[in-house]
Backbone and ligand atoms as CSV (ligand in chain L), in Angstrom:
chain,resi,resn,atom,element,x,y,z
A,1,UNK,N,N,-48.610,-42.860,-26.834
A,1,UNK,CA,C,-47.568,-42.141,-27.583
A,1,UNK,C,C,-47.687,-40.632,-27.379
A,2,UNK,N,N,-48.918,-40.158,-27.490
A,2,UNK,CA,C,-49.187,-38.728,-27.271
A,2,UNK,C,C,-48.682,-38.296,-25.893
A,3,UNK,N,N,-48.982,-39.122,-24.897
A,3,UNK,CA,C,-48.601,-38.792,-23.523
A,3,UNK,C,C,-47.088,-38.768,-23.354
A,4,UNK,N,N,-46.457,-39.697,-24.073
A,4,UNK,CA,C,-44.988,-39.758,-23.986
A,4,UNK,C,C,-44.379,-38.485,-24.566
A,5,UNK,N,N,-44.920,-38.040,-25.712
A,5,UNK,CA,C,-44.414,-36.810,-26.340
A,5,UNK,C,C,-44.626,-35.624,-25.402
A,6,UNK,N,N,-45.809,-35.592,-24.792
A,6,UNK,CA,C,-46.098,-34.500,-23.846
A,6,UNK,C,C,-45.097,-34.509,-22.681
A,7,UNK,N,N,-44.824,-35.706,-22.195
A,7,UNK,CA,C,-43.898,-35.857,-21.065
A,7,UNK,C,C,-42.501,-35.357,-21.449
A,8,UNK,N,N,-42.060,-35.779,-22.637
A,8,UNK,CA,C,-40.729,-35.360,-23.101
A,8,UNK,C,C,-40.695,-33.837,-23.278
A,9,UNK,N,N,-41.765,-33.302,-23.863
A,9,UNK,CA,C,-41.832,-31.848,-24.070
A,9,UNK,C,C,-41.757,-31.114,-22.739
A,10,UNK,N,N,-42.456,-31.632,-21.739
A,10,UNK,CA,C,-42.456,-30.990,-20.425
A,10,UNK,C,C,-41.050,-31.042,-19.787
A,11,UNK,N,N,-40.411,-32.195,-20.003
A,11,UNK,CA,C,-39.051,-32.361,-19.468
A,11,UNK,C,C,-38.089,-31.339,-20.104
A,12,UNK,N,N,-38.205,-31.241,-21.440
A,12,UNK,CA,C,-37.326,-30.303,-22.156
A,12,UNK,C,C,-37.579,-28.878,-21.656
A,13,UNK,N,N,-38.845,-28.525,-21.490
A,13,UNK,CA,C,-39.189,-27.183,-20.995
A,13,UNK,C,C,-38.609,-26.943,-19.599
A,14,UNK,N,N,-38.706,-28.007,-18.769
A,14,UNK,CA,C,-38.207,-27.874,-17.393
A,14,UNK,C,C,-36.708,-27.610,-17.391
A,15,UNK,N,N,-35.999,-28.281,-18.312
A,15,UNK,CA,C,-34.538,-28.123,-18.362
A,15,UNK,C,C,-34.157,-26.697,-18.740
A,16,UNK,N,N,-34.900,-26.134,-19.713
A,16,UNK,CA,C,-34.520,-24.803,-20.198
A,16,UNK,C,C,-35.238,-23.649,-19.492
A,17,UNK,N,N,-36.079,-24.018,-18.548
A,17,UNK,CA,C,-36.836,-22.984,-17.850
A,17,UNK,C,C,-35.896,-22.112,-16.999
A,18,UNK,N,N,-36.167,-20.841,-17.000
A,18,UNK,CA,C,-35.356,-19.924,-16.180
A,18,UNK,C,C,-35.691,-20.152,-14.706
A,19,UNK,N,N,-34.768,-19.970,-13.825
A,19,UNK,CA,C,-35.119,-20.102,-12.407
A,19,UNK,C,C,-36.185,-19.077,-12.025
A,20,UNK,N,N,-36.989,-19.462,-11.039
A,20,UNK,CA,C,-38.106,-18.600,-10.627
A,20,UNK,C,C,-37.608,-17.207,-10.234
A,21,UNK,N,N,-36.555,-17.188,-9.427
A,21,UNK,CA,C,-36.056,-15.883,-8.974
A,21,UNK,C,C,-34.661,-15.632,-9.551
A,22,UNK,N,N,-34.466,-14.440,-10.020
A,22,UNK,CA,C,-33.141,-14.051,-10.522
A,22,UNK,C,C,-32.185,-13.963,-9.329
A,23,UNK,N,N,-30.942,-14.405,-9.515
A,23,UNK,CA,C,-30.009,-14.232,-8.377
A,23,UNK,C,C,-29.801,-12.750,-8.065
A,24,UNK,N,N,-29.607,-12.474,-6.780
A,24,UNK,CA,C,-29.371,-11.088,-6.347
A,24,UNK,C,C,-28.108,-10.559,-7.028
A,25,UNK,N,N,-28.151,-9.332,-7.562
A,25,UNK,CA,C,-26.906,-8.800,-8.133
A,25,UNK,C,C,-25.844,-8.648,-7.037
A,26,UNK,N,N,-24.608,-9.026,-7.378
A,26,UNK,CA,C,-23.532,-8.968,-6.384
A,26,UNK,C,C,-23.045,-7.526,-6.273
A,27,UNK,N,N,-23.074,-7.010,-5.058
A,27,UNK,CA,C,-22.578,-5.648,-4.818
A,27,UNK,C,C,-21.066,-5.648,-5.016
A,28,UNK,N,N,-20.533,-4.677,-5.764
A,28,UNK,CA,C,-19.067,-4.655,-5.885
A,28,UNK,C,C,-18.436,-4.343,-4.524
A,29,UNK,N,N,-17.280,-4.968,-4.270
A,29,UNK,CA,C,-16.562,-4.725,-3.017
A,29,UNK,C,C,-16.165,-3.249,-2.968
A,30,UNK,N,N,-16.375,-2.571,-1.832
A,30,UNK,CA,C,-15.900,-1.179,-1.777
A,30,UNK,C,C,-14.374,-1.148,-1.851
A,31,UNK,N,N,-13.861,-0.174,-2.560
A,31,UNK,CA,C,-12.416,-0.075,-2.748
A,31,UNK,C,C,-11.764,0.378,-1.437
A,32,UNK,N,N,-10.765,-0.354,-0.999
A,32,UNK,CA,C,-10.053,0.031,0.229
A,32,UNK,C,C,-8.555,0.087,-0.039
A,33,UNK,N,N,-7.863,0.895,0.752
A,33,UNK,CA,C,-6.410,0.982,0.606
A,33,UNK,C,C,-5.791,-0.330,1.086
A,34,UNK,N,N,-4.866,-0.898,0.310
A,34,UNK,CA,C,-4.289,-2.200,0.690
A,34,UNK,C,C,-3.560,-2.173,2.041
A,35,UNK,N,N,-2.959,-1.048,2.368
A,35,UNK,CA,C,-2.241,-0.928,3.653
A,35,UNK,C,C,-2.858,0.223,4.449
A,36,UNK,N,N,-3.946,-0.048,5.167
A,36,UNK,CA,C,-4.602,1.047,5.895
A,36,UNK,C,C,-3.722,1.601,7.020
A,37,UNK,N,N,-4.083,2.794,7.450
A,37,UNK,CA,C,-3.286,3.475,8.473
A,37,UNK,C,C,-3.383,2.747,9.818
A,38,UNK,N,N,-2.251,2.594,10.499
A,38,UNK,CA,C,-2.248,2.016,11.841
A,38,UNK,C,C,-2.439,3.147,12.846
A,39,UNK,N,N,-3.319,2.923,13.809
A,39,UNK,CA,C,-3.519,3.932,14.852
A,39,UNK,C,C,-2.284,3.958,15.763
A,40,UNK,N,N,-1.955,5.122,16.328
A,40,UNK,CA,C,-0.826,5.137,17.268
A,40,UNK,C,C,-1.153,4.299,18.503
A,41,UNK,N,N,-0.114,3.705,19.081
A,41,UNK,CA,C,-0.305,2.878,20.277
A,41,UNK,C,C,0.336,3.614,21.453
A,42,UNK,N,N,-0.514,4.245,22.273
A,42,UNK,CA,C,0.021,5.079,23.352
A,42,UNK,C,C,0.523,4.271,24.548
A,43,UNK,N,N,0.402,2.946,24.463
A,43,UNK,CA,C,0.992,2.120,25.519
A,43,UNK,C,C,2.439,1.759,25.153
A,44,UNK,N,N,2.836,2.077,23.926
A,44,UNK,CA,C,4.186,1.714,23.470
A,44,UNK,C,C,5.226,2.633,24.100
A,45,UNK,N,N,6.326,2.055,24.505
A,45,UNK,CA,C,7.414,2.836,25.113
A,45,UNK,C,C,8.745,2.447,24.469
A,46,UNK,N,N,9.794,3.167,24.818
A,46,UNK,CA,C,11.129,2.851,24.324
A,46,UNK,C,C,11.529,1.433,24.740
A,47,UNK,N,N,10.987,0.978,25.893
A,47,UNK,CA,C,11.383,-0.328,26.423
A,47,UNK,C,C,10.560,-1.503,25.897
A,48,UNK,N,N,9.281,-1.237,25.580
A,48,UNK,CA,C,8.474,-2.399,25.205
A,48,UNK,C,C,8.244,-2.564,23.698
A,49,UNK,N,N,8.867,-1.709,22.900
A,49,UNK,CA,C,8.729,-1.875,21.443
A,49,UNK,C,C,9.999,-2.514,20.878
A,50,UNK,N,N,9.805,-3.566,20.100
A,50,UNK,CA,C,10.945,-4.184,19.420
A,50,UNK,C,C,10.891,-3.746,17.958
A,51,UNK,N,N,11.685,-2.739,17.650
A,51,UNK,CA,C,11.610,-2.174,16.294
A,51,UNK,C,C,12.011,-3.186,15.218
A,52,UNK,N,N,12.878,-4.113,15.563
A,52,UNK,CA,C,13.295,-5.109,14.557
A,52,UNK,C,C,12.128,-5.983,14.094
A,53,UNK,N,N,11.222,-6.260,15.033
A,53,UNK,CA,C,10.030,-7.025,14.673
A,53,UNK,C,C,9.161,-6.213,13.723
A,54,UNK,N,N,9.047,-4.916,14.011
A,54,UNK,CA,C,8.211,-4.052,13.161
A,54,UNK,C,C,8.845,-3.915,11.768
A,55,UNK,N,N,10.158,-3.803,11.734
A,55,UNK,CA,C,10.843,-3.720,10.425
A,55,UNK,C,C,10.598,-5.010,9.636
A,56,UNK,N,N,10.706,-6.135,10.298
A,56,UNK,CA,C,10.464,-7.423,9.622
A,56,UNK,C,C,9.035,-7.516,9.114
A,57,UNK,N,N,8.099,-6.990,9.907
A,57,UNK,CA,C,6.692,-7.006,9.487
A,57,UNK,C,C,6.506,-6.142,8.249
A,58,UNK,N,N,7.137,-4.965,8.257
A,58,UNK,CA,C,7.065,-4.100,7.070
A,58,UNK,C,C,7.626,-4.840,5.845
A,59,UNK,N,N,8.821,-5.424,5.964
A,59,UNK,CA,C,9.453,-6.105,4.829
A,59,UNK,C,C,8.560,-7.219,4.278
A,60,UNK,N,N,7.879,-7.919,5.193
A,60,UNK,CA,C,7.019,-9.034,4.773
A,60,UNK,C,C,5.712,-8.527,4.171
A,61,UNK,N,N,5.050,-7.624,4.884
A,61,UNK,CA,C,3.720,-7.172,4.415
A,61,UNK,C,C,3.798,-6.400,3.107
A,62,UNK,N,N,4.921,-5.735,2.885
A,62,UNK,CA,C,5.065,-4.951,1.651
A,62,UNK,C,C,5.846,-5.724,0.596
A,63,UNK,N,N,6.148,-6.980,0.918
A,63,UNK,CA,C,6.759,-7.859,-0.059
A,63,UNK,C,C,8.054,-7.282,-0.643
A,64,UNK,N,N,8.896,-6.730,0.229
A,64,UNK,CA,C,10.184,-6.195,-0.228
A,64,UNK,C,C,11.055,-7.381,-0.659
A,65,UNK,N,N,11.609,-7.339,-1.877
A,65,UNK,CA,C,12.391,-8.494,-2.344
A,65,UNK,C,C,13.531,-8.840,-1.379
A,66,UNK,N,N,13.756,-10.133,-1.221
A,66,UNK,CA,C,14.815,-10.593,-0.309
A,66,UNK,C,C,16.169,-9.974,-0.641
A,67,UNK,N,N,16.426,-9.782,-1.942
A,67,UNK,CA,C,17.726,-9.253,-2.374
A,67,UNK,C,C,17.978,-7.854,-1.797
A,68,UNK,N,N,16.922,-7.113,-1.532
A,68,UNK,CA,C,17.093,-5.742,-1.037
A,68,UNK,C,C,16.994,-5.631,0.482
A,69,UNK,N,N,16.613,-6.708,1.128
A,69,UNK,CA,C,16.400,-6.608,2.585
A,69,UNK,C,C,17.670,-6.261,3.362
A,70,UNK,N,N,18.831,-6.822,2.973
A,70,UNK,CA,C,20.047,-6.451,3.727
A,70,UNK,C,C,20.333,-4.949,3.685
A,71,UNK,N,N,19.972,-4.300,2.576
A,71,UNK,CA,C,20.179,-2.850,2.481
A,71,UNK,C,C,19.391,-2.136,3.578
A,72,UNK,N,N,18.121,-2.517,3.718
A,72,UNK,CA,C,17.282,-1.847,4.719
A,72,UNK,C,C,17.663,-2.246,6.139
A,73,UNK,N,N,18.108,-3.480,6.288
A,73,UNK,CA,C,18.434,-3.966,7.631
A,73,UNK,C,C,19.825,-3.535,8.078
A,74,UNK,N,N,20.757,-3.461,7.133
A,74,UNK,CA,C,22.148,-3.234,7.529
A,74,UNK,C,C,22.705,-1.882,7.118
A,75,UNK,N,N,22.353,-1.412,5.922
A,75,UNK,CA,C,22.940,-0.163,5.432
A,75,UNK,C,C,22.188,1.072,5.939
A,76,UNK,N,N,20.953,0.873,6.350
A,76,UNK,CA,C,20.166,1.992,6.882
A,76,UNK,C,C,19.995,1.788,8.387
A,77,UNK,N,N,19.778,2.895,9.080
A,77,UNK,CA,C,19.535,2.802,10.524
A,77,UNK,C,C,18.106,3.228,10.792
A,78,UNK,N,N,17.282,2.273,11.066
A,78,UNK,CA,C,15.888,2.595,11.404
A,78,UNK,C,C,15.782,2.369,12.909
A,79,UNK,N,N,15.687,3.487,13.643
A,79,UNK,CA,C,15.800,3.362,15.096
A,79,UNK,C,C,14.635,4.008,15.847
A,80,UNK,N,N,14.434,3.494,17.026
A,80,UNK,CA,C,13.409,4.022,17.927
A,80,UNK,C,C,14.007,5.250,18.611
A,81,UNK,N,N,13.248,6.328,18.646
A,81,UNK,CA,C,13.794,7.549,19.244
A,81,UNK,C,C,12.670,8.498,19.639
A,82,UNK,N,N,12.918,9.244,20.706
A,82,UNK,CA,C,11.949,10.261,21.121
A,82,UNK,C,C,12.533,11.650,20.920
A,83,UNK,N,N,13.599,11.700,20.088
A,83,UNK,CA,C,14.274,12.976,19.935
A,83,UNK,C,C,13.461,13.993,19.150
A,84,UNK,N,N,12.460,13.537,18.389
A,84,UNK,CA,C,11.572,14.463,17.678
A,84,UNK,C,C,10.166,14.363,18.259
A,85,UNK,N,N,9.453,15.499,18.233
A,85,UNK,CA,C,8.092,15.479,18.786
A,85,UNK,C,C,7.106,14.874,17.804
A,86,UNK,N,N,7.401,14.945,16.501
A,86,UNK,CA,C,6.492,14.357,15.525
A,86,UNK,C,C,6.750,12.855,15.385
A,87,UNK,N,N,5.783,12.135,14.783
A,87,UNK,CA,C,5.852,10.665,14.792
A,87,UNK,C,C,7.177,10.065,14.330
A,88,UNK,N,N,7.759,10.619,13.268
A,88,UNK,CA,C,8.991,10.035,12.737
A,88,UNK,C,C,9.733,11.083,11.925
A,89,UNK,N,N,11.003,10.858,11.728
A,89,UNK,CA,C,11.814,11.786,10.937
A,89,UNK,C,C,12.906,10.986,10.244
A,90,UNK,N,N,13.307,11.476,9.073
A,90,UNK,CA,C,14.349,10.774,8.324
A,90,UNK,C,C,15.419,11.753,7.892
A,91,UNK,N,N,16.667,11.383,8.156
A,91,UNK,CA,C,17.796,12.139,7.624
A,91,UNK,C,C,18.312,11.286,6.464
A,92,UNK,N,N,17.897,11.656,5.257
A,92,UNK,CA,C,18.196,10.813,4.095
A,92,UNK,C,C,19.701,10.706,3.830
A,93,UNK,N,N,20.431,11.792,4.075
A,93,UNK,CA,C,21.875,11.802,3.810
A,93,UNK,C,C,22.605,10.713,4.588
A,94,UNK,N,N,22.148,10.459,5.805
A,94,UNK,CA,C,22.816,9.442,6.629
A,94,UNK,C,C,22.003,8.143,6.679
A,95,UNK,N,N,20.921,8.093,5.878
A,95,UNK,CA,C,20.050,6.912,5.818
A,95,UNK,C,C,19.550,6.520,7.217
A,96,UNK,N,N,19.158,7.545,7.979
A,96,UNK,CA,C,18.695,7.286,9.339
A,96,UNK,C,C,17.224,7.655,9.485
A,97,UNK,N,N,16.464,6.716,10.019
A,97,UNK,CA,C,15.041,6.939,10.276
A,97,UNK,C,C,14.827,6.876,11.790
A,98,UNK,N,N,14.214,7.919,12.329
A,98,UNK,CA,C,13.887,7.947,13.761
A,98,UNK,C,C,12.369,7.772,13.890
A,99,UNK,N,N,11.953,6.810,14.676
A,99,UNK,CA,C,10.511,6.579,14.852
A,99,UNK,C,C,10.183,6.603,16.342
A,100,UNK,N,N,9.158,7.345,16.706
A,100,UNK,CA,C,8.717,7.338,18.104
A,100,UNK,C,C,8.012,6.022,18.410
A,101,UNK,N,N,8.113,5.529,19.644
A,101,UNK,CA,C,7.535,4.209,19.966
A,101,UNK,C,C,6.048,4.094,19.636
A,102,UNK,N,N,5.268,5.120,19.974
A,102,UNK,CA,C,3.816,5.000,19.751
A,102,UNK,C,C,3.459,4.972,18.267
A,103,UNK,N,N,4.365,5.432,17.434
A,103,UNK,CA,C,4.124,5.466,15.987
A,103,UNK,C,C,4.923,4.397,15.248
A,104,UNK,N,N,5.532,3.514,16.010
A,104,UNK,CA,C,6.378,2.502,15.376
A,104,UNK,C,C,5.493,1.385,14.809
A,105,UNK,N,N,5.110,1.537,13.564
A,105,UNK,CA,C,4.300,0.513,12.891
A,105,UNK,C,C,4.761,0.415,11.432
A,106,UNK,N,N,4.403,-0.670,10.750
A,106,UNK,CA,C,4.925,-0.887,9.386
A,106,UNK,C,C,4.641,0.269,8.419
A,107,UNK,N,N,3.462,0.873,8.536
A,107,UNK,CA,C,3.104,1.948,7.609
A,107,UNK,C,C,3.987,3.174,7.765
A,108,UNK,N,N,4.286,3.533,9.017
A,108,UNK,CA,C,5.141,4.699,9.257
A,108,UNK,C,C,6.550,4.417,8.728
A,109,UNK,N,N,7.045,3.219,8.966
A,109,UNK,CA,C,8.374,2.867,8.455
A,109,UNK,C,C,8.363,2.890,6.916
A,110,UNK,N,N,7.304,2.350,6.330
A,110,UNK,CA,C,7.187,2.353,4.866
A,110,UNK,C,C,7.257,3.788,4.324
A,111,UNK,N,N,6.578,4.687,4.990
A,111,UNK,CA,C,6.595,6.097,4.569
A,111,UNK,C,C,8.015,6.671,4.669
A,112,UNK,N,N,8.644,6.461,5.811
A,112,UNK,CA,C,9.951,7.089,6.052
A,112,UNK,C,C,11.042,6.583,5.111
A,113,UNK,N,N,11.060,5.284,4.843
A,113,UNK,CA,C,12.130,4.757,3.972
A,113,UNK,C,C,12.054,5.377,2.578
A,114,UNK,N,N,10.856,5.800,2.194
A,114,UNK,CA,C,10.711,6.437,0.878
A,114,UNK,C,C,11.483,7.742,0.798
A,115,UNK,N,N,11.695,8.389,1.942
A,115,UNK,CA,C,12.463,9.636,1.909
A,115,UNK,C,C,13.932,9.352,1.587
A,116,UNK,N,N,14.405,8.187,1.987
A,116,UNK,CA,C,15.772,7.773,1.602
A,116,UNK,C,C,15.797,7.478,0.098
A,117,UNK,N,N,14.757,6.784,-0.369
A,117,UNK,CA,C,14.651,6.448,-1.797
A,117,UNK,C,C,14.602,7.737,-2.640
A,118,UNK,N,N,13.769,8.669,-2.221
A,118,UNK,CA,C,13.581,9.918,-2.978
A,118,UNK,C,C,14.883,10.692,-3.095
A,119,UNK,N,N,15.621,10.740,-1.982
A,119,UNK,CA,C,16.878,11.479,-1.934
A,119,UNK,C,C,17.853,10.976,-3.008
A,120,UNK,N,N,17.756,9.678,-3.293
A,120,UNK,CA,C,18.699,9.089,-4.247
A,120,UNK,C,C,18.196,9.118,-5.697
A,121,UNK,N,N,16.971,9.571,-5.922
A,121,UNK,CA,C,16.489,9.693,-7.304
A,121,UNK,C,C,17.159,10.896,-7.966
A,122,UNK,N,N,17.373,10.784,-9.264
A,122,UNK,CA,C,17.936,11.925,-9.997
A,122,UNK,C,C,16.823,12.953,-10.237
A,123,UNK,N,N,17.216,14.150,-10.632
A,123,UNK,CA,C,16.231,15.202,-10.892
A,123,UNK,C,C,15.261,14.749,-12.001
A,124,UNK,N,N,15.807,14.106,-13.022
A,124,UNK,CA,C,14.970,13.609,-14.130
A,124,UNK,C,C,13.966,12.576,-13.620
A,125,UNK,N,N,14.416,11.703,-12.749
A,125,UNK,CA,C,13.508,10.685,-12.191
A,125,UNK,C,C,12.414,11.344,-11.347
A,126,UNK,N,N,12.799,12.363,-10.608
A,126,UNK,CA,C,11.799,13.041,-9.766
A,126,UNK,C,C,10.707,13.676,-10.628
A,127,UNK,N,N,11.100,14.287,-11.731
A,127,UNK,CA,C,10.115,14.885,-12.640
A,127,UNK,C,C,9.283,13.769,-13.282
A,128,UNK,N,N,9.977,12.676,-13.629
A,128,UNK,CA,C,9.275,11.517,-14.203
A,128,UNK,C,C,8.229,10.981,-13.244
A,129,UNK,N,N,8.579,10.939,-11.971
A,129,UNK,CA,C,7.614,10.449,-10.974
A,129,UNK,C,C,6.418,11.378,-10.879
A,130,UNK,N,N,6.683,12.665,-10.854
A,130,UNK,CA,C,5.598,13.637,-10.731
A,130,UNK,C,C,4.599,13.470,-11.885
A,131,UNK,N,N,5.122,13.290,-13.082
A,131,UNK,CA,C,4.248,13.091,-14.252
A,131,UNK,C,C,3.513,11.759,-14.168
A,132,UNK,N,N,4.236,10.720,-13.775
A,132,UNK,CA,C,3.617,9.385,-13.689
A,132,UNK,C,C,2.522,9.367,-12.620
A,133,UNK,N,N,2.755,10.083,-11.522
A,133,UNK,CA,C,1.743,10.133,-10.467
A,133,UNK,C,C,0.510,10.892,-10.954
A,134,UNK,N,N,0.744,11.965,-11.673
A,134,UNK,CA,C,-0.389,12.739,-12.211
A,134,UNK,C,C,-1.238,11.837,-13.123
A,135,UNK,N,N,-0.571,11.090,-13.980
A,135,UNK,CA,C,-1.304,10.182,-14.885
A,135,UNK,C,C,-2.035,9.110,-14.093
A,136,UNK,N,N,-1.347,8.538,-13.099
A,136,UNK,CA,C,-1.953,7.444,-12.313
A,136,UNK,C,C,-3.183,7.932,-11.550
A,137,UNK,N,N,-3.181,9.195,-11.179
A,137,UNK,CA,C,-4.347,9.745,-10.465
A,137,UNK,C,C,-5.589,9.777,-11.353
A,138,UNK,N,N,-5.389,9.781,-12.663
A,138,UNK,CA,C,-6.538,9.766,-13.577
A,138,UNK,C,C,-6.942,8.336,-13.929
A,139,UNK,N,N,-6.004,7.404,-13.852
A,139,UNK,CA,C,-6.272,6.071,-14.407
A,139,UNK,C,C,-6.323,4.951,-13.374
A,140,UNK,N,N,-5.734,5.147,-12.212
A,140,UNK,CA,C,-5.649,4.054,-11.236
A,140,UNK,C,C,-6.561,4.355,-10.045
A,141,UNK,N,N,-7.511,3.449,-9.809
A,141,UNK,CA,C,-8.516,3.685,-8.764
A,141,UNK,C,C,-7.888,3.790,-7.371
A,142,UNK,N,N,-6.864,2.980,-7.100
A,142,UNK,CA,C,-6.247,3.010,-5.772
A,142,UNK,C,C,-5.463,4.299,-5.554
A,143,UNK,N,N,-4.753,4.735,-6.579
A,143,UNK,CA,C,-4.002,5.993,-6.468
A,143,UNK,C,C,-4.983,7.146,-6.243
A,144,UNK,N,N,-6.080,7.105,-6.996
A,144,UNK,CA,C,-7.106,8.138,-6.866
A,144,UNK,C,C,-7.676,8.138,-5.439
A,145,UNK,N,N,-7.962,6.941,-4.927
A,145,UNK,CA,C,-8.520,6.820,-3.576
A,145,UNK,C,C,-7.554,7.371,-2.529
A,146,UNK,N,N,-6.276,6.999,-2.654
A,146,UNK,CA,C,-5.271,7.476,-1.690
A,146,UNK,C,C,-5.150,8.997,-1.772
A,147,UNK,N,N,-5.086,9.503,-2.979
A,147,UNK,CA,C,-4.923,10.958,-3.179
A,147,UNK,C,C,-6.085,11.741,-2.567
A,148,UNK,N,N,-7.291,11.196,-2.739
A,148,UNK,CA,C,-8.473,11.928,-2.273
A,148,UNK,C,C,-8.741,11.763,-0.776
A,149,UNK,N,N,-8.342,10.624,-0.203
A,149,UNK,CA,C,-8.668,10.393,1.210
A,149,UNK,C,C,-7.484,10.649,2.132
A,150,UNK,N,N,-6.289,10.520,1.626
A,150,UNK,CA,C,-5.090,10.764,2.442
A,150,UNK,C,C,-4.472,12.067,1.953
A,151,UNK,N,N,-5.067,13.156,2.394
A,151,UNK,CA,C,-4.741,14.452,1.791
A,151,UNK,C,C,-3.328,14.944,2.129
A,152,UNK,N,N,-2.677,14.255,3.082
A,152,UNK,CA,C,-1.277,14.608,3.351
A,152,UNK,C,C,-0.444,14.401,2.088
A,153,UNK,N,N,-0.910,13.500,1.224
A,153,UNK,CA,C,-0.244,13.271,-0.070
A,153,UNK,C,C,-0.150,14.546,-0.892
A,154,UNK,N,N,-1.087,15.453,-0.662
A,154,UNK,CA,C,-1.140,16.664,-1.484
A,154,UNK,C,C,-0.208,17.757,-0.973
A,155,UNK,N,N,0.497,17.472,0.144
A,155,UNK,CA,C,1.431,18.442,0.733
A,155,UNK,C,C,2.506,18.852,-0.273
A,156,UNK,N,N,3.186,17.873,-0.785
A,156,UNK,CA,C,4.221,18.091,-1.811
A,156,UNK,C,C,4.582,16.733,-2.411
A,157,UNK,N,N,5.404,16.760,-3.443
A,157,UNK,CA,C,5.676,15.527,-4.194
A,157,UNK,C,C,6.463,14.504,-3.356
A,158,UNK,N,N,7.292,14.976,-2.422
A,158,UNK,CA,C,8.066,14.058,-1.572
A,158,UNK,C,C,7.123,13.274,-0.652
A,159,UNK,N,N,6.159,13.966,-0.070
A,159,UNK,CA,C,5.196,13.276,0.809
A,159,UNK,C,C,4.238,12.405,-0.017
A,160,UNK,N,N,3.918,12.851,-1.210
A,160,UNK,CA,C,3.065,12.048,-2.093
A,160,UNK,C,C,3.763,10.728,-2.429
A,161,UNK,N,N,5.041,10.816,-2.742
A,161,UNK,CA,C,5.855,9.633,-3.068
A,161,UNK,C,C,5.868,8.663,-1.882
A,162,UNK,N,N,6.027,9.208,-0.680
A,162,UNK,CA,C,6.107,8.370,0.519
A,162,UNK,C,C,4.752,7.750,0.868
A,163,UNK,N,N,3.700,8.546,0.785
A,163,UNK,CA,C,2.387,8.018,1.162
A,163,UNK,C,C,1.797,7.089,0.099
A,164,UNK,N,N,2.170,7.282,-1.126
A,164,UNK,CA,C,1.713,6.370,-2.185
A,164,UNK,C,C,2.211,4.958,-1.866
A,165,UNK,N,N,3.467,4.847,-1.458
A,165,UNK,CA,C,4.017,3.543,-1.072
A,165,UNK,C,C,3.403,3.061,0.237
A,166,UNK,N,N,3.267,3.965,1.167
A,166,UNK,CA,C,2.740,3.578,2.469
A,166,UNK,C,C,1.353,2.927,2.345
A,167,UNK,N,N,0.471,3.503,1.583
A,167,UNK,CA,C,-0.906,3.008,1.513
A,167,UNK,C,C,-1.135,1.962,0.417
A,168,UNK,N,N,-0.313,2.002,-0.637
A,168,UNK,CA,C,-0.526,1.061,-1.740
A,168,UNK,C,C,0.497,-0.071,-1.759
A,169,UNK,N,N,1.734,0.232,-1.342
A,169,UNK,CA,C,2.780,-0.774,-1.365
A,169,UNK,C,C,2.870,-1.445,-2.722
A,170,UNK,N,N,2.905,-2.787,-2.712
A,170,UNK,CA,C,3.088,-3.560,-3.941
A,170,UNK,C,C,1.895,-3.481,-4.885
A,171,UNK,N,N,0.823,-2.840,-4.440
A,171,UNK,CA,C,-0.370,-2.741,-5.297
A,171,UNK,C,C,-0.419,-1.433,-6.086
A,172,UNK,N,N,0.654,-0.658,-6.024
A,172,UNK,CA,C,0.670,0.563,-6.838
A,172,UNK,C,C,0.900,0.171,-8.300
A,173,UNK,N,N,0.493,1.037,-9.243
A,173,UNK,CA,C,0.678,0.662,-10.652
A,173,UNK,C,C,2.157,0.546,-11.019
A,174,UNK,N,N,2.442,-0.315,-11.992
A,174,UNK,CA,C,3.829,-0.541,-12.422
A,174,UNK,C,C,4.495,0.748,-12.891
A,175,UNK,N,N,3.692,1.668,-13.417
A,175,UNK,CA,C,4.256,2.921,-13.928
A,175,UNK,C,C,4.938,3.733,-12.825
A,176,UNK,N,N,4.608,3.456,-11.557
A,176,UNK,CA,C,5.215,4.195,-10.444
A,176,UNK,C,C,6.341,3.410,-9.772
A,177,UNK,N,N,6.265,2.074,-9.889
A,177,UNK,CA,C,7.205,1.230,-9.122
A,177,UNK,C,C,8.672,1.507,-9.426
A,178,UNK,N,N,8.961,1.913,-10.663
A,178,UNK,CA,C,10.381,2.116,-11.003
A,178,UNK,C,C,10.988,3.289,-10.250
A,179,UNK,N,N,10.158,4.092,-9.612
A,179,UNK,CA,C,10.664,5.225,-8.832
A,179,UNK,C,C,10.850,4.867,-7.353
A,180,UNK,N,N,10.819,3.573,-7.100
A,180,UNK,CA,C,11.015,3.078,-5.729
A,180,UNK,C,C,12.090,1.991,-5.734
A,181,UNK,N,N,13.328,2.351,-6.169
A,181,UNK,CA,C,14.373,1.330,-6.192
A,181,UNK,C,C,14.596,0.728,-4.803
A,182,UNK,N,N,14.911,-0.530,-4.765
A,182,UNK,CA,C,15.169,-1.326,-3.545
A,182,UNK,C,C,13.888,-1.637,-2.754
A,183,UNK,N,N,12.751,-1.229,-3.275
A,183,UNK,CA,C,11.507,-1.589,-2.600
A,183,UNK,C,C,10.713,-2.608,-3.426
A,184,UNK,N,N,11.027,-2.664,-4.725
A,184,UNK,CA,C,10.350,-3.640,-5.608
A,184,UNK,C,C,11.371,-4.478,-6.345
L,1,ZN,ZN,ZN,7.263,12.244,5.211
């Protein structure tokens, strides 16, 4: 009987015994921008780039709602062009985006379309965005990361608006999304 009690006691102890080694603490994942920058492709030319494929990739990767896709595909002109020396340019009044072949990637298109969006915001909305972005820089880790590492954002509020979407896309805080009509 004594031995049986000892056996049971040992069993109970074994069940509640802590494992010999503590599990290794899990390192937190380093924070990364959801849409990292695409390097320019210097093999790209006016002839070998299919901009429609790149536009479709942007619409898919940034999860642009289907209801708004016809606007970007049909009402705006996003075209391949070498007419500017810089990577891309947007004439918001005519809803025209010019992208050089080597810079024709989803991130650049995402940035440029924001200039069309910005042009259509009211003055009150623009001020609202500036305030919301300032707040998000204190409270949202991704916004903070983009602001600190993608310093082109600090150029002015128009570029900040464009690059915030370019690098964060659908992962930006809800407080900013309302300033991106037709993108969310
Ligand atoms: Zn820009």
